[in-house]
DRENDO-1510 file (C-alpha; in Angstrom, 1 decimal, always signed):
<recs>
REC; n; res; u; v; w
REC; 1; MET; +169.8; +157.5; -264.1 .
REC; 2; ALA; +166.6; +155.7; -263.5 .
REC; 3; TYR; +163.3; +157.4; -264.4 .
REC; 4; GLN; +160.8; +157.6; -261.5 .
REC; 5; VAL; +157.0; +157.7; -262.0 .
REC; 6; PRO; +155.6; +160.7; -260.1 .
REC; 7; PRO; +153.0; +159.8; -257.4 .
REC; 8; LEU; +149.4; +160.2; -258.3 .
REC; 9; ARG; +148.8; +162.5; -255.3 .
REC; 10; HIS; +150.8; +164.3; -252.8 .
REC; 11; GLU; +151.8; +162.3; -249.8 .
REC; 12; GLY; +149.8; +163.2; -246.6 .
REC; 13; SER; +147.0; +165.0; -248.6 .
REC; 14; PRO; +143.4; +164.3; -247.2 .
REC; 15; ARG; +140.8; +162.3; -249.1 .
REC; 16; SER; +138.9; +164.8; -251.1 .
REC; 17; ASN; +136.0; +162.5; -251.9 .
REC; 18; LYS; +135.3; +161.3; -248.4 .
REC; 19; GLU; +132.5; +163.2; -246.6 .
REC; 20; PRO; +132.9; +163.9; -242.9 .
REC; 21; MET; +131.1; +161.6; -240.6 .
REC; 22; SER; +128.6; +162.7; -237.9 .
REC; 23; TRP; +129.2; +162.1; -234.2 .
REC; 24; LEU; +126.8; +159.2; -234.2 .
REC; 25; GLU; +128.5; +157.5; -237.1 .
REC; 26; GLU; +131.9; +158.0; -235.5 .
REC; 27; TYR; +130.6; +156.6; -232.3 .
REC; 28; LEU; +129.0; +153.5; -233.9 .
REC; 29; GLU; +131.8; +152.7; -236.2 .
REC; 30; GLY; +133.1; +149.3; -235.3 .
REC; 31; LYS; +130.4; +148.7; -232.8 .
REC; 32; ASP; +127.9; +146.6; -234.7 .
REC; 33; GLU; +126.7; +144.8; -231.6 .
REC; 34; ILE; +125.0; +148.0; -230.4 .
REC; 35; LEU; +122.9; +148.0; -233.6 .
REC; 36; LEU; +122.0; +144.4; -233.0 .
REC; 37; TYR; +120.8; +145.2; -229.5 .
REC; 38; ILE; +118.7; +148.2; -230.8 .
REC; 39; THR; +117.1; +146.0; -233.5 .
REC; 40; ALA; +116.3; +143.3; -231.0 .
REC; 41; ALA; +114.8; +145.8; -228.6 .
REC; 42; LEU; +112.6; +147.2; -231.3 .
REC; 43; GLY; +111.5; +143.7; -232.3 .
REC; 44; VAL; +110.3; +143.2; -228.7 .
REC; 45; ILE; +108.8; +146.6; -228.0 .
REC; 46; MET; +107.0; +147.2; -231.3 .
REC; 47; PRO; +104.7; +144.1; -231.1 .
REC; 48; GLY; +103.9; +145.0; -227.5 .
REC; 49; LEU; +102.9; +148.6; -228.6 .
REC; 50; VAL; +100.8; +147.2; -231.4 .
REC; 51; TYR; +99.1; +144.8; -229.0 .
REC; 52; LEU; +98.3; +147.5; -226.5 .
REC; 53; LEU; +97.0; +149.8; -229.3 .
REC; 54; TYR; +94.8; +146.9; -230.6 .
REC; 55; HIS; +93.6; +146.1; -227.1 .
REC; 56; TYR; +92.6; +149.8; -226.4 .
REC; 57; CYS; +90.8; +150.1; -229.8 .
REC; 58; HIS; +89.0; +146.8; -229.3 .
REC; 59; SER; +87.9; +147.8; -225.8 .
REC; 60; TYR; +86.6; +151.1; -227.1 .
REC; 61; TYR; +84.7; +149.5; -229.9 .
REC; 62; GLU; +83.1; +147.0; -227.5 .
REC; 63; LYS; +81.9; +149.8; -225.3 .
REC; 64; TYR; +80.6; +151.7; -228.3 .
REC; 65; ALA; +78.8; +148.6; -229.6 .
REC; 66; LYS; +77.2; +147.9; -226.2 .
REC; 67; LYS; +76.1; +151.5; -226.0 .
REC; 68; LYS; +74.5; +151.5; -229.5 .
REC; 69; GLU; +72.8; +148.2; -228.7 .
REC; 70; ALA; +71.4; +149.6; -225.5 .
REC; 71; GLN; +70.2; +152.7; -227.3 .
REC; 72; GLN; +68.6; +150.6; -230.1 .
REC; 73; LEU; +66.9; +148.4; -227.5 .
REC; 74; ALA; +65.6; +151.4; -225.6 .
REC; 75; GLU; +64.3; +152.9; -228.9 .
REC; 76; GLU; +62.5; +149.6; -229.8 .
REC; 77; LEU; +60.9; +149.5; -226.4 .
REC; 78; ALA; +59.8; +153.1; -226.7 .
REC; 79; GLN; +58.3; +152.3; -230.1 .
REC; 80; SER; +56.5; +149.2; -228.7 .
REC; 81; GLU; +54.6; +151.1; -226.1 .
REC; 82; ALA; +50.9; +151.8; -226.5 .
REC; 83; VAL; +48.5; +154.5; -225.1 .
REC; 84; VAL; +44.8; +154.9; -225.3 .
REC; 85; ILE; +43.8; +158.6; -225.6 .
REC; 86; ALA; +40.2; +159.3; -224.9 .
REC; 87; LEU; +39.0; +162.6; -226.5 .
REC; 88; GLY; +35.9; +163.0; -224.3 .
REC; 89; LYS; +34.6; +163.1; -220.8 .
REC; 90; GLU; +35.5; +160.4; -218.4 .
REC; 91; ASP; +31.7; +159.8; -217.9 .
REC; 92; GLY; +30.9; +160.4; -221.6 .
REC; 93; THR; +29.8; +158.1; -224.4 .
REC; 94; ALA; +33.3; +157.1; -225.5 .
REC; 95; SER; +34.6; +156.5; -221.9 .
REC; 96; PRO; +33.5; +152.9; -221.5 .
REC; 97; TRP; +35.0; +151.9; -224.9 .
REC; 98; ALA; +38.3; +153.5; -224.0 .
REC; 99; THR; +38.4; +151.4; -220.9 .
REC; 100; VAL; +37.4; +148.3; -222.9 .
REC; 101; ILE; +40.2; +148.7; -225.5 .
REC; 102; HIS; +42.7; +149.6; -222.7 .
REC; 103; GLU; +41.8; +146.4; -220.8 .
REC; 104; LYS; +42.1; +144.3; -224.0 .
REC; 105; LEU; +45.5; +145.7; -224.7 .
REC; 106; SER; +46.6; +145.1; -221.1 .
REC; 107; GLU; +45.7; +141.4; -221.6 .
REC; 108; GLU; +47.7; +141.0; -224.8 .
REC; 109; MET; +50.7; +143.2; -224.3 .
REC; 110; VAL; +53.8; +142.5; -222.2 .
REC; 111; ARG; +54.2; +146.2; -221.4 .
REC; 112; GLN; +51.1; +147.7; -219.9 .
REC; 113; PRO; +49.5; +150.3; -222.0 .
REC; 114; LYS; +48.6; +153.8; -220.7 .
REC; 115; LEU; +45.3; +155.5; -220.6 .
REC; 116; TRP; +45.2; +159.3; -221.1 .
REC; 117; TRP; +42.1; +161.6; -220.9 .
REC; 118; SER; +42.1; +164.8; -223.0 .
REC; 119; ASP; +41.0; +167.0; -220.1 .
REC; 120; SER; +44.2; +166.0; -218.2 .
REC; 121; LEU; +46.5; +165.2; -221.1 .
REC; 122; ASN; +50.1; +166.5; -220.8 .
REC; 123; VAL; +51.2; +167.5; -224.3 .
REC; 124; LYS; +54.9; +167.1; -223.3 .
REC; 125; ASP; +54.3; +163.4; -222.7 .
REC; 126; LEU; +52.6; +163.1; -226.1 .
REC; 127; MET; +55.5; +164.9; -227.8 .
REC; 128; GLU; +58.0; +162.5; -226.3 .
REC; 129; PHE; +55.9; +159.4; -227.1 .
REC; 130; LYS; +57.0; +157.1; -230.0 .
REC; 131; GLY; +54.7; +154.1; -229.8 .
REC; 132; PHE; +51.1; +153.2; -230.7 .
REC; 133; CYS; +48.3; +155.8; -230.1 .
REC; 134; ILE; +44.7; +154.6; -230.1 .
REC; 135; PHE; +42.4; +157.6; -230.1 .
REC; 136; ILE; +38.8; +157.2; -228.9 .
REC; 137; ALA; +37.0; +160.4; -230.1 .
REC; 138; GLU; +33.6; +161.5; -229.0 .
REC; 139; THR; +31.5; +163.9; -231.1 .
REC; 140; THR; +28.6; +165.7; -229.3 .
REC; 141; ALA; +25.4; +166.9; -230.8 .
REC; 142; GLY; +25.8; +169.0; -234.0 .
REC; 143; GLY; +29.2; +167.6; -234.7 .
REC; 144; GLN; +30.9; +169.7; -232.0 .
REC; 145; PRO; +33.8; +168.5; -229.9 .
REC; 146; ILE; +33.8; +168.8; -226.1 .
REC; 147; PRO; +36.1; +171.6; -224.8 .
REC; 148; SER; +38.8; +169.1; -223.7 .
REC; 149; SER; +38.9; +167.7; -227.3 .
REC; 150; GLU; +38.6; +171.1; -229.0 .
REC; 151; TRP; +41.8; +172.4; -227.4 .
REC; 152; PHE; +43.6; +169.2; -228.3 .
REC; 153; LEU; +42.7; +169.6; -232.0 .
REC; 154; GLU; +43.7; +173.2; -231.9 .
REC; 155; TRP; +47.0; +172.3; -230.4 .
REC; 156; LEU; +47.7; +169.7; -233.1 .
REC; 157; GLU; +46.9; +172.4; -235.7 .
REC; 158; ASP; +49.3; +174.9; -234.0 .
REC; 159; LEU; +52.0; +172.2; -233.8 .
REC; 160; ALA; +51.8; +171.5; -237.5 .
REC; 161; ALA; +52.3; +175.2; -238.2 .
REC; 162; ASP; +55.3; +175.6; -235.9 .
REC; 163; SER; +58.3; +173.9; -237.6 .
REC; 164; LYS; +60.6; +174.3; -234.6 .
REC; 165; LEU; +58.2; +172.8; -232.1 .
REC; 166; ARG; +57.3; +170.1; -234.6 .
REC; 167; LYS; +60.9; +169.0; -234.8 .
REC; 168; LYS; +61.0; +168.5; -231.0 .
REC; 169; ALA; +58.0; +166.1; -231.2 .
REC; 170; ASN; +58.0; +162.5; -232.4 .
REC; 171; PHE; +54.8; +162.4; -234.3 .
REC; 172; GLU; +56.5; +160.9; -237.4 .
REC; 173; LYS; +57.3; +157.8; -235.3 .
REC; 174; ILE; +53.8; +157.4; -233.9 .
REC; 175; ARG; +51.5; +154.8; -235.4 .
REC; 176; PHE; +47.9; +155.5; -234.7 .
REC; 177; SER; +44.4; +154.2; -234.9 .
REC; 178; ILE; +41.1; +156.2; -234.5 .
REC; 179; VAL; +37.8; +155.2; -233.2 .
REC; 180; GLY; +34.9; +157.7; -233.4 .
REC; 181; PHE; +31.6; +157.8; -231.6 .
REC; 182; GLY; +28.9; +160.1; -232.8 .
REC; 183; SER; +25.2; +160.3; -233.8 .
REC; 184; SER; +24.0; +159.9; -237.3 .
REC; 185; ASP; +21.3; +162.5; -236.5 .
REC; 186; ASP; +24.1; +165.1; -236.9 .
REC; 187; GLY; +24.0; +164.5; -240.7 .
REC; 188; PRO; +26.7; +163.2; -243.0 .
REC; 189; ALA; +28.9; +166.3; -242.8 .
REC; 190; ALA; +28.9; +166.4; -239.0 .
REC; 191; PHE; +28.8; +162.7; -238.3 .
REC; 192; ASN; +31.9; +161.9; -236.2 .
REC; 193; LYS; +33.5; +165.1; -237.2 .
REC; 194; VAL; +36.0; +165.1; -234.3 .
REC; 195; ALA; +37.4; +161.7; -235.5 .
REC; 196; ARG; +37.7; +162.8; -239.1 .
REC; 197; THR; +39.4; +166.1; -238.1 .
REC; 198; LEU; +41.8; +164.2; -235.9 .
REC; 199; LEU; +42.8; +162.0; -238.8 .
REC; 200; LYS; +43.7; +165.1; -241.0 .
REC; 201; ARG; +45.8; +166.6; -238.2 .
REC; 202; LEU; +47.7; +163.5; -237.5 .
REC; 203; LYS; +48.4; +162.9; -241.2 .
REC; 204; ILE; +49.7; +166.4; -241.6 .
REC; 205; LEU; +52.1; +165.8; -238.7 .
REC; 206; GLY; +53.5; +162.7; -240.5 .
REC; 207; SER; +52.0; +160.0; -238.2 .
REC; 208; LYS; +51.4; +156.5; -239.6 .
REC; 209; GLN; +47.8; +155.2; -239.8 .
REC; 210; ILE; +47.7; +151.4; -239.2 .
REC; 211; THR; +43.9; +150.8; -239.3 .
REC; 212; GLU; +41.0; +152.3; -241.1 .
REC; 213; VAL; +39.0; +154.8; -239.0 .
REC; 214; GLU; +36.2; +153.1; -237.2 .
REC; 215; LEU; +33.1; +155.3; -236.9 .
REC; 216; PHE; +30.4; +154.1; -234.6 .
REC; 217; ASN; +26.8; +155.4; -234.5 .
REC; 218; THR; +25.6; +156.0; -231.0 .
REC; 219; ALA; +22.1; +155.5; -232.2 .
REC; 220; ASP; +22.8; +151.8; -232.7 .
REC; 221; THR; +22.1; +149.2; -230.1 .
REC; 222; GLY; +24.9; +148.3; -227.6 .
REC; 223; ASP; +25.1; +144.7; -228.9 .
REC; 224; LYS; +25.7; +145.9; -232.5 .
REC; 225; ILE; +28.4; +148.4; -231.3 .
REC; 226; MET; +30.0; +145.7; -229.2 .
REC; 227; GLU; +30.2; +143.2; -232.1 .
REC; 228; ARG; +31.9; +145.7; -234.3 .
REC; 229; PHE; +34.2; +146.9; -231.5 .
REC; 230; VAL; +35.4; +143.3; -230.9 .
REC; 231; GLU; +36.2; +142.9; -234.6 .
REC; 232; PHE; +38.1; +146.2; -234.5 .
REC; 233; SER; +40.1; +145.2; -231.4 .
REC; 234; PHE; +41.2; +142.0; -233.2 .
REC; 235; GLU; +42.2; +143.9; -236.3 .
REC; 236; LEU; +44.0; +146.5; -234.2 .
REC; 237; LEU; +46.1; +143.9; -232.4 .
REC; 238; CYS; +47.1; +142.3; -235.7 .
REC; 239; GLN; +48.2; +145.6; -237.2 .
REC; 240; MET; +50.1; +146.5; -234.1 .
REC; 241; ASP; +52.0; +143.2; -234.3 .
REC; 242; LYS; +52.8; +143.8; -237.9 .
REC; 243; ASN; +54.0; +147.4; -237.2 .
REC; 244; LEU; +56.3; +146.6; -234.3 .
REC; 245; PRO; +59.9; +147.7; -234.7 .
REC; 246; GLY; +61.8; +145.4; -237.0 .
REC; 247; ARG; +58.6; +144.0; -238.6 .
REC; 248; SER; +57.8; +144.5; -242.2 .
REC; 249; GLY; +54.4; +146.2; -241.8 .
REC; 250; ASP; +54.9; +149.0; -244.2 .
REC; 251; THR; +53.2; +147.3; -247.2 .
REC; 252; ASP; +50.4; +146.0; -245.1 .
REC; 253; SER; +49.5; +149.4; -243.8 .
REC; 254; GLU; +49.2; +151.1; -247.2 .
REC; 255; GLY; +45.6; +150.1; -247.6 .
REC; 256; PRO; +44.3; +151.9; -244.4 .
REC; 257; ALA; +46.5; +154.9; -245.2 .
REC; 258; ALA; +45.1; +155.1; -248.7 .
REC; 259; SER; +41.5; +154.8; -247.4 .
REC; 260; GLY; +42.3; +157.6; -244.9 .
REC; 261; SER; +43.4; +159.8; -247.7 .
REC; 262; GLU; +40.2; +159.1; -249.6 .
REC; 263; SER; +38.2; +160.0; -246.5 .
REC; 264; ASP; +40.1; +163.3; -246.2 .
REC; 265; SER; +39.1; +164.3; -249.7 .
REC; 266; ASN; +35.5; +163.3; -249.1 .
REC; 267; ASP; +35.4; +165.3; -245.9 .
REC; 268; GLU; +36.7; +168.4; -247.6 .
REC; 269; GLU; +34.2; +168.0; -250.4 .
REC; 270; ALA; +31.4; +167.7; -247.8 .
REC; 271; GLU; +32.5; +170.8; -246.0 .
REC; 272; GLU; +32.7; +172.8; -249.2 .
REC; 273; ASP; +29.2; +171.6; -250.2 .
REC; 274; LYS; +28.0; +172.6; -246.8 .
REC; 275; LYS; +29.5; +176.1; -247.1 .
REC; 276; THR; +28.0; +176.6; -250.6 .
REC; 277; LYS; +24.6; +175.6; -249.3 .
</recs>
């Protein structure tokens, strides 16, 4: 009798090592063309989606860049404005010189400068201002300011002490120049005291000095004052040009700023000497 080799497994027994297929695998089994269609569709749709996403991002960036450019241009225009602020009466000693410097700036500047008088000055406009301020300060007999100048100096002092209100102002962006008119008969301590006090207040507020303080003696002749005033006007225009937005005027203005600091210390020493006497 012939010997038969037993089978390795029972006939009809299921595959023990084969995992059950999901419904999707069962459906796609033997249908490779469907996978090809899906792959081709993705190859067409995905680049289109990427292009649409790129187009949307690029359009958003262009709008953002134009907005930032417009904001920067508006900021530069605001910092290029100029205003002449007369701390005195409209018919006072400093009034004609405030008009002269305003007319000179009007001839040289593209944007017409403004002219503000201290008795009608709106402090809100000054807090929003970011450009060049040319102060024409008048000191009366005895080194005293007129009432319209006195309240302005007191307001600057109060503003420096109020941190919240100070943050709302733009004094740190202001570039300024001061011209003072007073009589030498008032003595060294009181001579042009309004202009020297104004310098201290503006420096405390963080404003930038672009020229040395020009102090005129009202006892001098008109021709002598006019000669010096013309020289000052030329220097003012040069410094304004150097300190326009985007210009490198920081190093050029260190000299006037330093001299202003020296005048501050000299003023304090003079006041202390006056008190001791």
